[in-house]
C-alpha positions in Angstrom: 10.2 -17.7 -16.3 8.2 -19.5 -18.7 5.2 -17.2 -20.6 1.9 -17.3 -19.9 0.0 -16.5 -23.4 -2.8 -14.3 -22.3 -5.1 -13.0 -25.1 -6.4 -10.2 -26.1 -10.2 -11.7 -25.0 -9.0 -12.8 -22.2 -7.6 -9.1 -20.6 -11.4 -7.6 -22.2 -12.8 -10.0 -20.2 -11.5 -9.8 -17.0 -10.2 -6.4 -17.1 -13.2 -5.1 -14.3 -13.1 -2.0 -12.0 -11.7 -3.8 -8.2 -10.4 -3.5 -5.1 -6.7 -4.3 -3.8 -7.6 -5.4 -1.1 -5.3 -4.4 1.1 -8.6 -4.4 3.5 -11.4 -6.0 3.5 -14.6 -5.1 3.1 -13.1 -2.1 1.4 -13.1 1.3 1.9 -16.1 2.1 -0.2 -19.0 0.4 1.6 -18.0 0.9 5.3 -20.6 3.7 7.3 -19.9 7.5 7.8 -22.5 6.4 11.0 -19.6 5.3 11.9 -18.0 8.1 14.6 -15.7 8.9 17.1 -17.9 7.1 20.4 -17.8 4.1 17.9 -13.1 4.5 17.5 -13.1 5.3 21.7 -14.5 1.8 21.9 -12.5 0.1 19.4 -9.4 1.7 21.1 -11.0 0.9 24.7 -11.2 -2.4 23.5 -7.2 -2.8 22.3 -6.7 -1.8 25.7 -7.5 -4.7 27.6 -5.1 -6.9 25.7 -1.6 -4.9 26.3 -0.2 -7.7 25.1 -1.1 -7.4 22.2 1.6 -6.0 19.3 0.7 -2.7 17.1 1.9 -1.1 13.9 1.8 2.4 13.9 1.0 4.2 10.4 1.7 8.4 9.8 0.8 9.8 7.6 2.4 13.5 6.7 0.6 15.3 2.6 2.9 18.1 2.1 4.9 17.6 -1.0 5.7 20.7 -2.6 4.2 20.3 -6.4 1.8 17.5 -6.8 2.7 15.3 -9.6 -0.1 14.8 -11.9 -0.5 10.9 -12.0 -0.3 10.6 -8.4 -3.3 8.9 -6.2 -2.4 10.1 -2.7 -3.4 12.6 -0.3 -1.0 15.7 -0.7 -0.7 19.4 0.0 1.4 21.4 -2.0 3.1 23.9 0.9 6.5 25.8 1.1 5.5 27.3 4.3 7.2 25.8 6.7 4.7 27.0 9.5 1.9 25.0 8.2 4.0 21.8 8.6 4.5 22.8 12.2 0.5 23.5 12.9 -0.6 19.7 11.2 2.4 18.5 13.2 0.8 20.0 17.1 -2.8 18.6 15.9 -1.3 14.6 15.3 0.5 15.1 18.8 -3.6 16.2 19.8 -4.3 13.1 17.9 -1.8 11.1 20.0 -3.1 12.8 23.1 -6.7 11.5 22.4 -5.5 8.0 21.0 -2.5 7.1 23.4 -3.8 6.6 26.6 -7.2 5.3 25.6 -5.0 2.0 23.8 -2.8 2.6 27.6 0.2 4.3 27.1 3.5 2.7 25.9 2.2 0.1 24.0 4.6 -1.4 22.0 5.1 -1.0 18.6 6.4 -3.8 15.9 6.0 -2.5 12.6 6.3 2.3 12.1 5.6 3.6 8.8 5.2 7.2 7.6 4.1 7.6 4.0 2.7 10.7 2.4 3.0 12.7 0.7 6.3 13.2 1.0 7.7 12.5 4.2 11.4 13.9 3.4 10.0 17.0 2.8 9.7 18.5 6.2 12.8 19.9 8.4 15.0 17.6 10.0 13.8 19.6 13.6 10.2 18.4 12.4 11.0 15.0 11.9 12.7 14.6 15.4 9.8 16.2 16.9 7.2 13.8 15.1 9.4 11.2 16.5 9.9 12.2 19.9 6.0 12.4 20.5 6.3 8.6 18.7 8.6 7.8 21.4 6.8 9.2 24.1 3.4 8.0 23.2 4.3 3.9 22.9 8.0 1.2 23.2 8.7 1.6 19.6 10.8 -1.3 19.3 14.3 -0.1 16.9 15.1 -3.9 16.0 11.1 -4.5 14.5 10.9 -2.7 11.1 10.8 0.9 10.8 9.8 2.3 7.1 9.7 5.4 5.5 9.3 7.0 1.8 11.5 8.9 0.4 11.4 11.0 -3.4 15.0 10.8 -4.4 14.4 14.5 -5.9 15.0 16.1 -2.7 16.6 13.2 -1.1 20.3 14.1 0.0 22.6 11.5 1.9 22.6 13.6 4.8 19.1 12.6 5.1 19.8 9.4 4.6 22.2 9.3 7.3 19.7 11.9 9.8 16.6 9.3 9.2 18.9 6.3 10.9 19.8 7.6 13.6 16.0 8.0 13.8 16.1 4.6 13.6 14.3 3.6 10.7 16.1 0.7 8.8 13.8 0.6 5.9 13.4 3.7 3.0 11.2 3.0 0.4 12.0 5.2 -3.6 9.8 6.3 -5.6 10.9 5.8 -9.3 8.3 5.3 -11.3 9.9 5.3 -14.7 13.1 6.7 -15.7 12.4 8.0 -19.5 11.8 11.3 -20.4 9.2 11.6 -22.2 6.7 9.6 -19.6 8.3 12.1 -16.7 6.8 14.7 -18.6 3.4 13.3 -19.0 3.1 12.9 -15.9 4.9 16.2 -14.3 7.6 14.4 -12.2 10.7 14.9 -13.5 13.9 12.9 -11.4 17.0 12.5 -13.1 18.0 8.9 -12.8 21.1 10.6 -11.4 19.9 11.6 -8.1 17.7 8.0 -7.7 20.7 6.4 -8.5 23.0 8.6 -6.3 20.8 8.2 -3.2 20.2 4.9 -3.5 23.8 4.4 -2.9 23.5 6.8 0.0 20.9 4.6 1.7 23.2 1.5 1.2 25.9 3.1 2.8 24.2 5.0 6.3 23.4 0.6 7.1 19.5 1.0 5.4 18.8 -2.9 5.8 16.0 -2.9 3.2 15.8 -0.7 0.0 13.5 -0.7 -1.8 12.4 1.1 -5.1 8.6 2.1 -6.2 7.6 2.0 -9.7 4.2 2.2 -12.2 3.4 0.4 -15.0 0.5 2.3 -17.7 1.4 5.6 -17.9 1.8 7.0 -21.1 4.4 6.5 -23.5 5.4 3.7 -21.8 6.5 0.7 -24.8 8.4 -2.5 -23.9 11.6 -0.6 -24.9 11.2 2.2 -23.0 9.9 0.2 -20.0 12.3 -2.4 -19.9 15.4 0.0 -20.2 13.3 0.8 -16.5 13.0 -2.0 -15.7 17.3 -2.8 -16.7 18.3 0.5 -14.1 16.8 -1.1 -11.4 18.1 -4.0 -11.5 20.9 -2.9 -11.6 20.6 -0.9 -8.3 19.9 -4.7 -7.0 17.3 -3.3 -4.4 15.9 -6.0 -1.9 12.8 -5.1 -3.1 10.5 -4.2 -5.6 6.7 -2.5 -5.8 5.2 -2.8 -9.6 2.3 -0.8 -9.9 -0.9 0.0 -11.8 -1.6 3.3 -13.2 -5.4 4.0 -12.4 -5.9 7.2 -14.6 -9.3 8.2 -12.0 -9.2 11.9 -13.5 -12.6 12.2 -12.2 -12.4 11.9 -8.6 -8.8 12.9 -8.4 -8.8 16.2 -10.4 -4.5 16.8 -10.8 -5.0 13.5 -12.7 -6.5 15.8 -15.5 -3.2 17.1 -16.5 -1.6 13.8 -17.1 -1.0 13.2 -20.8 -3.2 10.4 -21.6 -3.2 10.9 -25.3 0.2 8.3 -25.2 -2.0 5.5 -22.1 -1.8 1.9 -23.9 -3.8 0.4 -24.5 -5.9 -2.3 -21.6 -3.4 -5.0 -23.7 0.1 -3.4 -23.8 -0.8 -2.4 -20.8 -0.9 -5.9 -19.3 2.4 -6.5 -21.5 3.9 -4.5 -19.4 3.2 -6.0 -16.5 4.1 -9.6 -17.9 7.5 -8.1 -19.2 8.1 -6.9 -15.8 6.9 -10.4 -13.8 10.0 -11.9 -16.2 12.4 -9.1 -16.6 12.2 -9.9 -12.8 12.3 -13.3 -12.3 14.9 -13.8 -14.4 17.5 -11.6 -12.7 16.7 -13.2 -9.4 13.7 -12.0 -7.6 10.9 -14.1 -6.4 7.5 -12.3 -7.7 5.3 -12.0 -4.1 1.4 -12.0 -4.8 0.2 -9.6 -6.4 2.9 -6.6 -7.7 6.0 -6.8 -5.4 9.5 -8.7 -6.2 11.8 -9.2 -3.5 15.5 -11.5 -3.8 14.9 -14.4 -2.7 17.4 -14.3 -0.3 15.0 -11.9 1.1 12.9 -12.0 4.1 10.2 -11.6 2.5 10.6 -14.0 -0.4 11.8 -16.0 3.2 8.2 -15.7 4.4 6.4 -16.2 1.3 8.2 -20.1 1.5 6.7 -20.1 5.1 3.7 -19.0 4.7 4.5 -15.9 7.0 3.5 -13.3 4.3 0.4 -10.8 5.3 -1.4 -7.8 3.9 -2.5 -4.9 5.2 -2.8 -0.6 4.0 0.7 -0.8 4.2 0.8 -3.6 1.2 2.3 -6.5 2.1 4.4 -7.7 4.9 6.1 -10.0 7.2 5.5 -8.1 11.1 1.5 -8.9 11.3 0.8 -6.9 14.3 -2.5 -7.6 16.3 -3.8 -4.3 15.2 -2.9 -1.8 12.8 -2.7 2.3 14.6 -2.4 5.0 12.0 -2.3 9.0 12.7 -3.0 12.1 10.2 -5.0 13.4 7.3 -6.9 10.7 5.8 -4.9 8.0 7.4 -6.9 4.2 7.4 -6.1 2.5 11.0 -7.7 -1.2 11.7 -8.4 -2.3 15.0 -10.3 -3.8 17.2 -12.2 -5.7 14.7 -13.1 -2.1 13.1 -11.4 0.2 10.2 -11.2 4.0 10.7 -10.6 6.4 8.4 -10.1 10.0 9.3 -10.8 13.2 7.7 -9.3 13.4 3.9 -9.7 17.4 4.2 -7.0 19.1 6.1 -8.8 21.4 7.1 -11.2 19.5 8.8 -8.7 17.2 10.0 -7.5 20.0 12.1 -10.3 22.0 13.4 -12.2 18.2 15.0 -9.1 17.5 16.7 -8.8 21.1 18.2 -12.3 20.8 19.4 -10.9 17.9 20.9 -12.7 15.6 18.8 -11.3 12.6 16.9 -11.3 13.6 13.5 -13.4 9.8 12.4 -15.3 10.1 8.7 -15.6 6.7 8.1 -15.8 2.9 10.0 -16.8 -0.3 9.6 -16.8 -2.6 12.5 -17.0 -6.6 11.3 -18.9 -8.9 11.0 -18.1 -12.2 11.2 -18.9 -13.1 8.3 -16.2 -10.2 7.3 -13.6 -12.0 9.1 -14.4 -15.1 7.7 -14.2 -13.7 3.9 -11.1 -11.3 5.1 -8.8 -14.3 5.9 -10.1 -16.4 2.7 -9.2 -13.4 0.6 -6.4 -12.3 2.1 -5.0 -16.3 2.8 -5.6 -16.0 -1.4 -3.6 -13.0 -2.2 -0.4 -14.3 -0.3 -0.5 -18.1 -0.6 -2.0 -18.5 -4.0 -4.5 -20.7 -2.8 -7.9 -21.1 -1.5 -8.4 -23.9 0.9 -11.9 -25.6 1.2 -12.1 -25.7 5.3 -12.0 -21.4 5.3 -15.6 -21.6 3.8 -17.0 -21.9 7.1 -20.7 -21.9 5.8 -22.7 -22.5 2.7 -23.0 -18.9 1.5 -18.8 -18.8 1.2 -19.1 -22.4 -0.2 -21.0 -20.8 -3.1 -18.1 -18.4 -3.5 -15.5 -21.2 -3.9 -17.3 -22.5 -6.2 -17.1 -18.9 -8.5 -13.3 -18.9 -7.8 -13.4 -22.5 -9.0 -15.8 -21.7 -11.8 -12.5 -20.3 -13.5 -10.9 -23.3 -14.0 -12.3 -23.1 -17.2 -10.1 -20.3 -18.4 -7.4 -22.0 -16.3 -7.1 -19.4 -13.5 -7.3 -21.9 -11.0 -6.3 -25.0 -10.3 -8.7 -27.6 -8.4 -7.8 -30.3 -5.8 -10.0 -32.4 -3.3 -9.3 -29.6 -0.7 -8.7 -26.7 -2.1 -8.4 -24.8 -5.3 -4.5 -22.8 -5.9 -4.1 -20.2 -8.5 -2.0 -20.9 -11.3 0.8 -19.4 -13.5 -2.3 -17.3 -15.8 -4.5 -17.1 -12.5 -1.4 -14.9 -10.9 -2.0 -12.3 -13.4 -5.9 -12.3 -12.3 -5.6 -12.5 -8.5 -7.9 -10.0 -7.7 -10.7 -10.9 -10.1 -10.6 -14.6 -8.5 -10.6 -12.5 -4.9 -13.8 -10.8 -5.8 -15.6 -13.9 -5.9 -14.7 -14.2 -2.4 -16.9 -10.0 -2.0 -20.1 -9.8 -0.3 -20.3 -6.3 0.1 -18.8 -6.0 -4.2 -22.3 -4.9 -6.3 -23.0 -2.0 -3.3 -19.9 -0.4 -5.4 -21.4 -1.6 -8.9 -20.8 1.7 -11.0 -19.2 3.6 -9.2 -15.9 5.1 -10.3 -13.8 4.0 -7.0 -11.7 1.4 -8.2 -8.7 0.9 -11.0 -8.9 -2.1 -13.2 -7.9 -5.7 -12.7 -5.8 -5.1 -15.6 
């Protein structure tokens, strides 16, 4: 891929806090006045459309230890009974949610996230799958995925998850350099990663993916280059290369990150640009914001056919009509509403023990929200903004703000659309922010990562 020149001044200008737009409106402006009654109403509205398909997300927050860099909702435990108790409450959540949706609704996409999903034992995993199968019609021919930690993953686990019906797996790698791993509190020999990766291939996962993180302490072009080369040699189907957001004031575990080695914003940008060039030279397509897929992969095909979508699971090919989420801190998207469960494990379980859904906030989208959401997601997935998607004067004003970035070379302007340039791809979140009517409500709050 031809190198795009980006100056330190451009990085300074555009490096500002902003959402990753896995949803619009974004979580921080959702209302705490949205509660259980609103969620029940949304579920009931979905029941009125029985042919609509579902995506299903289950949050499994448990880990054996807490990585210093992690921004996920995670709970450290070594006691099996803690996980058993959690599954008791997930089952209670299912007993409320599933009947309101209409029993045995078809699920065409399921993901187990964490935490560390492969930390729970086989009996607990079988129990969870049986609970979900009893409540939903999970289509085993569609996309069933989970995250696995190679530090504890084994060939036997890979075989077991295939037997349960999973066909896609993502392995967390972050960086293979030992100094970087010490700085972020995650020691993971590459031999472990390669062994689990190869096992997943051998036992028949249709897609084996790798997750990386750039912007970590002591990453340099040379250090990160070794990681990129090692990953390319494995030849994963897809790669996610996420930006590290150092927010120790809101994520206390990040106070243990060795921040003295964090790269400057310009150096951090260089790491991502290096990943783009390295992966594309190796036969991967750059997908949207920070994903890569082999040109032969169905995600790359979806991009070419303009079928790519984006939701709380990231970029996806299977846009189910609604997304149902279970577990502590989980986020749903259904019936024209967003819903988030309580982020506190104790409070989540206490609510369900009392027979109540543990909703802490949500939002019912307005017509303007729906229109802007469609425009932002189209921009994130298709790298263009058609003028016909601008439904009123307010959106046309936003369109003009996006068009103004043509001065800096981020977009090209045609008669009926704007298109994102090679340079603009690196700043696509900034372009989306111009369409965000709620962004001013989050000003000054340390809730978003910077755009570079």
